[in-house]
N, C-alpha and C positions, 0 to 999 in steps of 0.2 A: 504494499499500500505507500510506503514512503517512499520508494521509488519510484511510482508512476506517478506523484506528486511533485518528487525532484525532476521526473523526466519534463510533464506539463509544463513548469516553471520556468523548467532551462529553454522550450522550446519557445515561449511567453517573450524570454528574456530576449533571444536571437529575432523576434520577431521586433520585436521597439527599438533594437539596435538598431536594424534596416530602417524599419520607417524616419531612428534620426540622424542617424547619415547619412541619405538620401535626401532631407532639409534642411542639414549644417552646413554651416559654410566656412571653410578650412579658414582658421590664422595660420597666422605664417610669421615669425619671431627671427632676424638677422642680426648677423654680426656683422656684415660688412657689407659692403653695397651688391658686391655678386649673387649670395645670397637672397639679397631681399631682390634684385631681378629674374633670382633662378626662382624664389619661392613667387613674386606677382605668375610669371607665367607658366608655374605647375596649378594655380586658384584660375586664371585666366582657361586654362584649360583642362580644367574639370567641369567649368564653369559650363564651355562649348558641348563639350562631350554629353550633358544631361543636358542640352537643347533641342 
């Protein structure tokens, strides 16, 4: 009984994680300008892929 409940809870957590990941805007903290540029490009590419 406990194992079934934990399995259901795990499945619900995975579903919630997927839903939140789909709408969350990635953040990026850079230590240098090239890291900032690379982060901005990656975030823009991820946003473009979702549209």
